[in-house]
N, C-alpha and C positions, 0 to 999 in steps of 0.2 A: 096481448102487446108485449114486446120484448124487454127485458128489463134494461135499463140504462148501463153502460159499464161503469163498475166501481173506479175508485180513485187509483187503486193501483194499474188498471187496465188502461185507464186514460193515460197514466204517467208513463207506462211501458210503450203505449202509441207514440207518444211525442219523442220518446227517445229513438224508435225506429225511423219516425219522420224526420228528424232531425240528422241522421245518419243518410237517408236518402237525399236530404238537400246538398249534403255535400257534394253529390255526383253531377247535381242539377245548376247550383250556383257558382259563378266562376269565383276560383279563389283570388283573394287579393289581400292586400295589408296597408297600413299606415306605419311610417317610422316612428320609433319610439326612444326616448330618451331619459334616463334615470338620475335624479338628483342626487348630487354626492353627499350633501348633508343630510337630507331627509329620507335619502333612499325611496323616493316616490317616482313611479313611473308615468311618464305623461306621454301623451299622443303628439306627434310632430303636424300641425295644420299644413294642410294641400301637399300631403306626402304620400296620397294612396297610389298604389300602382297595383295592376294584377300580376300575379306570379304563378308558375307552375307549382302545385303540389298535390300531394296524393290525397284521395277522398279517402273516409272513414271505411274500414274494412269490417266484416262480421264481427271479427275476432276482438277487433279493437272496440266495437259497439258494446258486446257484452262484457268487456274489460272496464269500460266507463263506469258499470254500475257500481262495481265494489268501489271504483275511484272515487265517485262521486259520494258513496256513505263515507269514505275515509276522508274525504275533503271539510266533510263536516261533523266530524268527530266532536268538535268543542261543543257545537249546539246540541248534537245528540245527546251528549252527557248532561248539559243544561236540562235538557226536556226529560230525561229520566229522572234525575235527582231533583225537579221541582215536581213531576209528577207523583214520584215516591213520597217528597214531603207532604203534600196536600192530601196523600192518601192516609198518612198518620194523623193529619188535623181531622180529617174525617173520622177515624177510627176511634178519636177521644170522644167525639160525639159534639166538639166546643163548635165546628161548621155550622153543623145540623140546629144548635142552640142558636146561634148567631143569626141564621138565614131566617130560623122561626121568628126571633123577636124584633129582627128587621121588616118582615111582612107583617106582623101583628101591629107594629107603629104605623106601618103606610097604607092599613088596612082602607081601602076605599079612596086612596091616593097612589093607586098603582102607576098611574101616567109619570106622577112625580119620582117616583122608584127608577123608571127608565131614564130621566132625564138626569138623576142624580149619579146613576151606575155609566151612562153615557159619558158624562163629561169628565169622570175620573179616567177612563180610560182614554178619550179625547186628549187629556193633559198629559197621560204617559205616552202616547203617540208623539205629540208635540214635544216634549221633553228629552225623550230617548229612543224614540222609533220603536214603541212595544209593539211587537208583533209575534214572532215565534214562541215567546213566554205563554201566550193565551192560551196556547194547545192542552197546557197541563190544567187551565182554568176551565174548560169546557165543562166537565162533571159539576163544577160547584155551579157555574152559569145556568145550567140546565134545569138544577134543583131550585135555585131561586126563581127562574122565570115559571116553572110549574108550579111554584107556590103563588106566585102572582096571578097566574092564570093566561100565560102567554106560552106560545110555541116555541120550538128550537131556532125558527128563523130570526125571532126576536131576540134571543138570547146571542145569538153570533152577531147579531146587527149591533147591538149596544156594547157590544165588546170589540170584536175584530173590525168591524167596518169603522167604528167611532175610533179606534186607534188609527187606522190608516188615513183618516181623514184629518186628526191631528197631525199624523207624519207629514202628510202631503202639502197641508197651509202652514206648518210650522216655520216659525223663523230662527229657531234654535235647534233643530234636529240634527245632530251631528253626524249622522249617516247620509243625510240629503243634501239641504239647503247648505249647511256649514262646509261640508266638502265642495259641492258644487261652487260655492262662492270662493273657495280657494283657490280651486282649479282656473277660475277665470280672473282673479286678480282682485276679487271685491271684498271690502272690509266685513268682519265679524258683525253680526245685527244690522247691516245696511238693509233699508226699507223695512223695516222690522214692523213698524207702526201700519205700515199699508198690508203686509201679511197677516196681522193679527185682525186687522177689521174684516179682512175676508175669510178669514179661519171662524169668526163669529158667524157670519153670513152664511159659510157653509156649513156649519153646524145646526144652526136654526132651521135650513131648508132639509138636511138631514134628520133630525130629531120632528119635525112636523109630518115627514113622511113615514117614519118608523112607528109615531104613535099612532098615525091613522092607519097603517096595517095592522098595528097589534091590538087595537080596539075593534077592527070589523074581523079579527080571527082569533077570537078569545078561544080559549079550552078551558075545561072543567079544572078549578084549582085543585092541586093536592092538599087535602086538609090531613093534618094529623088528628089522632084519636085523643090524644093529650088537650089538656086545657090550654086556652091561648097564653103564649108566653106574656108576662108583664116585666120580668128582668131574666139576668143572665145568671145561670149557676155563676158560683165564685171562680170554679176552676175553669170554666168556659171564658169566662171574663179575662182572667187571667191569659189564657191562652191566644185568644183573639187580640189582646194588648200586644202580646210581645210579637205575633205575625205583623201587625200593624208597624209596629217599631222596625221589623226587618226591612219592610218595604221602604222605609224613610231611611234605612242605612243604605239599601240597594240604589236608591236615587241619588242619594250622597256619593256614593262610591262611583256610579256612573258619570256623574256631572263633574266631581271633582277629583277624584283619585283614577279616572282614567280605566275603570274596571271594565274586563272583557268578559266572555262567557265562562272562562274557568273561574274568575272569581265571584261571580254571580252562583255558578255550581257548588262551591265550596260552601258559601254561606247557606244556601238551601239545605244542603246536606247536614250542615252543623244546625241549621234551625229543626229539621227532621227529628234530629237525635234528642234535642232540648225538650221539645214538644211530646216526644215519646216518653220521656222521664216524667213530664211534670202530670201528662195524663195517665200516668200509671200504666203504660203498656207493657213495661220490661222489657229485658234486653231481646228475647226471643219475638215478642208481641211486636216490637217496632221494627225488626229484621222482616219479620213476616208482613208487614204492612208494607215495607219498601219495596218487598217482592211482588205484592200484589199490585203495586202503583208503577212497577216497571213493566208489567204485564199489560197493564191499561194503556200504556206509553209506545208500545214498540211497534204498533201498525203505522202509527203516527210519524215515529222518527225514521221507519223506513220509505215513508213517501216523501219525506225531507231528503233524505240521502238520494232517492232515484230521482228528484228533480235536479239536484246538481250535476247528474250526468248529463243532461241534455246542453249546459254551458259547455262542459267539458268536449263533448262531441263535435260542437260548434267550433269550439276554438282549434280541435286538432283539425278539422276540415278547412282551415283557413277561410270561412266565410263570412264571420262577424262583421269585419271591417266594409266587406263588401254591402252587407246589408245597410250597414250604417251610411256609406257612401251614396247608394241608391235613394235612401229616405231622404237625405239632407240637401244634396247637392242642388235639387232644381228649385228649392226656396230662394236661391240668390236673384230669382227672376220675377217674384212675386211682391206687390206692395207691401208696405212695412205691417200693418196690422194684421193682413190675410198671411203673412209669411211667419210672423209670429204666433198666430193660430195654427197653422200648419206644423210649426214646429213642435208644438204641444200635442197635436195628433199623431204626427211621427214618433215622438217619444213613447206616446201609448201603445202603437204597433210594435214598435223594438222591444218594449218590456216583454213581450211575447217569447222570443228565443234569448232575451237577456233577464232573468227575473230577478237579479239581484240589482235593488237600485242605486244603491252604493257603486257597484261595479259600472253600471250604466252612467253613473257622474263622471267617473275617472275615463269611460270610454269616450263619450259624446261632448263634454265641456270643452276640452281643448280644440276640437274640429271646429264646435258651433260659435265660440266666442269671435274668433275672427270673421267667419261669415257674417254674425249679428252687424259685426263694425262695417263690412261691405254693405250690407242691405241698410244699414243707419238705426238699427234699433239698438237699445241699451244693453249692455250685458245682464243687467238684472231682469230685464224682460226674458232673456235667454234661460237663465236659472228658474224663473218663474214657470215658464213652460216645460221644462225638463220637471219640477216638484209636481205641478198640476197634472202633467200627462203620464208620467211613468209610475210615481208612488201611488197614485189613486187606481193605477190597473192591478194593484194586488188584491183588489177586491173580486177581481172576474177570472183572471188568467190561471188556467189549468195547469202551467207549468210552475207555479207558485208551491212549494212544498207546504209551506205554513198553512196557505189556504185551504189546500185539499187535506191535511191533516187533520184542520179543525171543522169542516164540515163531514169528515167521514166520523170522528169522533161523535159529531151530533147525531149521526144518522142521517144527513142529507144528501140524497144524489145531487150529482154536480149540474145535471140539467134544470133540476127543478132550484137550485141554488143560483144559477146565472139567471134564469127567470125572475127571480126574486131580488136580484142584487143590481140588476141592468138599470131598471127605474132610477133607484137611489144613486147610481155612479154616474148617470148620465147627467141627473139634476145637480150634483154636487161638482161635476166637470164643467157643467154650463157657467157655474159661479167662477171657475177657473179662467173659462173663457171671457167672462166679463172683466174679472181682475186683470188680465192680459191687455184687453183693448184699452181699458182705462189707462193703464199703465204705459201704454204705447202714447197715447194722446196726452197725458199729463207730463211725461218725461221724466218718469220715475227712475230714479239712479242708484 
């Protein structure tokens, strides 16, 4: 049996497919306006028209690859520095001590460990759309789940999928619901209780499926030769306490100080230096640990960069707006509830060529808001259809660089991941469909 293509091969394949599509799909565009105060660009509703434009040439296709890498430079820097920081923590032995201590406490309560860890990642996804940052945490997660007797699929499920569910059903994710509500003129935190209720339901469905899979596919626990941990070493306790404080500062910075990737990178670089000093690695030892961490993250960051090339090609070929027009225009002829569910499905399909869900909000919300008014749907339902459709697809689509990087580091081929994650994704999206139908019939505003 032939080996399934790895992440880089898949990404290159999609890059060339995107280029070919610019020769097949008619070019078209919506008019756009820029707010003089906020400098935010918005799409003008009902302004789509076909245009004459050049398709993307072979040279432009290859040039899009370095352009994609450059466009994600801030994220790439974060992944490198975060990965280096955690490699330093690992070198001090504090990470190993902490995980051994945690697993000794939870011995015989492995399912509880899955619930605790997944809740943390779901909360982080809901609060600030945690996703790319998980790439650097993969080695830590694999070590934890191996100690608990679970495989790599479980490690990625309780972290990556959990974070995506939080981001998708969140009432406050600034890169999804907050941005989308702003685009359609809805107030911040509107329908927040409704979203929280269905976030809880989606999480329950998810964790039941994960625990069931985990218990059916147990692996032999990775046991240490040392005696079972009953307490943490003093130095390890100090280091893990500082790391915990760093994440508290990170959440505060993102929520209150509007931190971006550069501020986050600066914090983790400083954290790595501090941990290296406390862990007595020395100047050279800390630098060498950073270098090893950079090496571990290189493949992952290249996948992230390559994935950005796809959007660049589609934008150059002027076919993104055509795809949006073709997906959403027929919905005006459907009944309300069916139109709302179709809107969610269309958002899911659109996420394949537009793997940035924040970018997708900016592209689609100005178009779908007046369409929702025409159909008789509330704009809140329009936003929910976007959330539950677009964001959840980050679990499945191979054009998402973060996903491909995470599963590559975990050693999971995409075909096996897709088979594993499809059932969970469809089950959680079914919760989203129920939420949308309930919102339509109860008149959620």
